[in-house]
C-alpha positions as semicolon CSV with decimal commas, in nm:
position;residue;x (nm);y (nm);z (nm)
1;X;0,000;0,000;0,000
2;X;0,127;0,346;-0,089
3;X;0,083;0,674;0,098
4;X;-0,141;0,820;-0,173
5;X;-0,411;0,570;-0,072
6;X;-0,431;0,683;0,291
7;X;-0,323;1,050;0,294
8;X;-0,564;1,338;0,346
9;X;-0,552;1,554;0,033
10;X;-0,770;1,831;0,176
11;X;-0,492;1,987;0,382
12;X;-0,544;2,289;0,606
13;X;-0,233;2,506;0,597
14;X;-0,104;2,850;0,694
15;X;0,194;3,071;0,610
16;X;0,485;3,184;0,830
17;X;0,336;3,534;0,860
18;X;-0,001;3,411;0,989
19;X;-0,051;3,452;1,363
20;X;-0,066;3,201;1,644
21;X;-0,428;3,302;1,706
22;X;-0,511;3,212;1,345
23;X;-0,361;2,868;1,400
24;X;-0,571;2,821;1,715
25;X;-0,890;2,911;1,526
26;X;-0,802;2,685;1,233
27;X;-0,730;2,385;1,456
28;X;-1,058;2,438;1,640
29;X;-1,270;2,478;1,326
30;X;-1,113;2,184;1,138
31;X;-1,070;1,964;1,449
32;X;-0,705;1,900;1,360
33;X;-0,381;1,888;1,558
34;X;-0,124;1,960;1,285
35;X;-0,085;2,247;1,039
36;X;0,181;2,252;0,764
37;X;0,331;2,596;0,703
38;X;0,393;2,681;0,339
39;X;0,539;2,968;0,139
40;X;0,381;3,142;-0,163
41;X;0,499;2,858;-0,389
42;X;0,326;2,599;-0,167
43;X;0,662;2,462;-0,051
44;X;0,658;2,323;0,303
45;X;0,874;2,547;0,523
46;X;0,750;2,450;0,868
47;X;0,500;2,265;1,083
48;X;0,281;2,360;1,379
49;X;0,127;2,108;1,621
50;X;-0,120;2,152;1,903
51;X;0,173;2,104;2,141
52;X;0,349;2,407;1,990
53;X;0,031;2,609;2,037
54;X;-0,008;2,504;2,400
55;X;0,353;2,598;2,472
56;X;0,310;2,940;2,310
57;X;-0,037;3,033;2,438
58;X;-0,086;3,206;2,775
59;X;-0,189;2,990;3,069
60;X;-0,566;2,959;3,124
61;X;-0,503;3,103;3,469
62;X;-0,359;3,418;3,312
63;X;-0,573;3,436;3,001
64;X;-0,569;3,814;2,996
65;X;-0,192;3,843;3,032
66;X;0,040;3,869;2,732
67;X;-0,242;3,848;2,479
68;X;-0,008;4,007;2,231
69;X;0,183;3,678;2,219
70;X;-0,106;3,526;2,023
71;X;-0,051;3,779;1,747
72;X;0,308;3,676;1,691
73;X;0,381;3,512;1,353
74;X;0,394;3,134;1,326
75;X;0,753;3,168;1,207
76;X;0,842;3,237;1,572
77;X;0,727;2,896;1,696
78;X;0,705;2,663;1,395
79;X;0,929;2,362;1,353
80;X;1,157;2,374;1,051
81;X;1,349;2,098;0,869
82;X;1,023;1,905;0,849
83;X;1,032;1,536;0,759
84;X;0,816;1,487;0,449
85;X;0,700;1,199;0,234
86;X;0,595;1,134;-0,125
87;X;0,258;0,998;-0,244
88;X;0,432;0,689;-0,387
89;X;0,617;0,601;-0,066
90;X;0,515;0,273;0,095
91;X;0,303;0,306;0,409
92;X;0,531;0,075;0,607
93;X;0,833;0,296;0,525
94;X;0,643;0,604;0,644
95;X;0,541;0,419;0,963
96;X;0,908;0,337;1,028
97;X;0,994;0,709;1,003
98;X;0,714;0,793;1,248
99;X;0,861;0,542;1,493
100;X;1,225;0,638;1,440
101;X;1,177;1,014;1,466
102;X;0,886;1,007;1,715
103;X;0,667;1,228;1,497
104;X;0,289;1,243;1,486
105;X;0,232;1,365;1,131
106;X;0,406;1,395;0,796
107;X;0,330;1,643;0,515
108;X;0,328;1,474;0,175
109;X;0,487;1,662;-0,113
110;X;0,501;1,610;-0,489
111;X;0,712;1,826;-0,722
112;X;0,817;2,017;-0,407
113;X;0,455;2,121;-0,335
114;X;0,223;2,019;-0,051
115;X;-0,036;1,764;-0,175
116;X;-0,140;1,583;0,143
117;X;-0,075;1,491;0,503
118;X;-0,057;1,164;0,698
119;X;-0,108;1,145;1,074
120;X;-0,056;0,873;1,332
121;X;-0,434;0,825;1,334
122;X;-0,424;0,749;0,960
123;X;-0,155;0,488;1,019
124;X;-0,350;0,327;1,304
125;X;-0,665;0,315;1,093
126;X;-0,467;0,155;0,810
127;X;-0,324;-0,108;1,047
128;X;-0,674;-0,200;1,162
129;X;-0,789;-0,236;0,801
130;X;-0,486;-0,439;0,692
131;X;-0,520;-0,684;0,979
132;X;-0,896;-0,718;0,938
133;X;-0,940;-0,652;1,311
134;X;-1,256;-0,449;1,242
135;X;-1,428;-0,750;1,081
136;X;-1,582;-1,055;1,250
137;X;-1,335;-1,343;1,253
138;X;-1,082;-1,545;1,449
139;X;-0,709;-1,501;1,492
140;X;-0,477;-1,801;1,483
141;X;-0,108;-1,782;1,576
142;X;0,123;-2,063;1,466
143;X;0,491;-2,107;1,549
144;X;0,682;-2,250;1,252
145;X;1,046;-2,316;1,159
146;X;1,210;-2,031;0,971
147;X;1,222;-2,202;0,635
148;X;1,052;-2,181;0,296
149;X;0,708;-2,326;0,240
150;X;0,567;-2,299;0,591
151;X;0,307;-2,036;0,503
152;X;0,189;-2,250;0,213
153;X;0,142;-2,547;0,445
154;X;-0,066;-2,341;0,688
155;X;-0,287;-2,181;0,424
156;X;-0,346;-2,519;0,253
157;X;-0,501;-2,653;0,574
158;X;-0,720;-2,344;0,606
159;X;-0,824;-2,380;0,242
160;X;-0,944;-2,734;0,310
161;X;-1,191;-2,589;0,558
162;X;-1,309;-2,331;0,302
163;X;-1,228;-2,054;0,550
164;X;-1,158;-1,715;0,396
165;X;-0,826;-1,555;0,502
166;X;-0,865;-1,190;0,597
167;X;-0,501;-1,108;0,672
168;X;-0,158;-1,265;0,727
169;X;0,127;-1,130;0,941
170;X;0,468;-1,290;0,989
171;X;0,718;-1,185;1,253
172;X;1,029;-1,345;1,411
173;X;1,007;-1,542;1,733
174;X;1,186;-1,327;1,991
175;X;1,288;-1,634;2,189
176;X;1,435;-1,834;1,900
177;X;1,563;-1,688;1,571
178;X;1,514;-2,029;1,406
179;X;1,137;-1,987;1,427
180;X;0,875;-1,740;1,310
181;X;0,521;-1,664;1,420
182;X;0,251;-1,666;1,153
183;X;-0,061;-1,474;1,252
184;X;-0,363;-1,547;1,033
185;X;-0,706;-1,393;1,070
186;X;-0,977;-1,616;0,922
187;X;-1,339;-1,534;0,850
188;X;-1,492;-1,781;1,091
189;X;-1,610;-1,752;1,450
190;X;-1,536;-2,119;1,520
191;X;-1,175;-2,208;1,434
192;X;-1,170;-2,533;1,634
193;X;-1,163;-2,764;1,331
194;X;-0,885;-2,560;1,166
195;X;-0,676;-2,562;1,483
196;X;-0,724;-2,938;1,524
197;X;-0,597;-3,006;1,171
198;X;-0,304;-2,768;1,218
199;X;-0,199;-2,963;1,525
200;X;-0,256;-3,297;1,351
201;X;-0,016;-3,174;1,081
202;X;0,247;-3,116;1,351
203;X;0,221;-2,740;1,380
204;X;0,251;-2,555;1,710
205;X;-0,059;-2,342;1,762
206;X;0,013;-2,066;2,012
207;X;-0,330;-1,902;2,001
208;X;-0,601;-1,977;2,070
209;X;-0,497;-2,242;2,321
210;X;-0,825;-2,430;2,320
211;X;-0,870;-2,698;2,588
212;X;-0,939;-3,042;2,451
213;X;-0,798;-2,959;2,106
214;X;-0,474;-3,147;2,060
215;X;-0,286;-3,342;1,799
């Protein structure tokens, strides 16, 4: 999946000369927490988050003090050297940048111009969709040797039960590098028969650990 498929193309933005109070009003009206700052050529030159606004705004206990601070330009508080992405970047690569740099949003640019934005909420929503967690079904976790053909063996057993596979995830076993964990979500609310056949085939089913279901 590429970023273009999940990014928000209707981006609310401001310029460096706009005021902090304008940013507060825009965030409130659009119900957003991030505002890219662009120049007259629509190049991204900065970024404002709700955290930046909170740090710059007067305390609620002194709301009438230093009101002039809210009229300062966004250039005085915006973050520069913004990490950006491209519409054709892979979502997993963008997610890795979010994790590595501890950021909560990423402006998306094409031909040096702002064309979209991706937030941590977009990534979380995408994860839910990719894993099928929002659909009725059952999750089965199987520990397998780290060698070719294991996924095929697992899916062949599921196919025999005419169970539709909603998603497949594979990750290394933290306790033993010679094994991997295959996580399959199947479109059935009763996976007992599938689990029984997986165990009969010699596979180690980690979840669900159903009592009375053994090889």
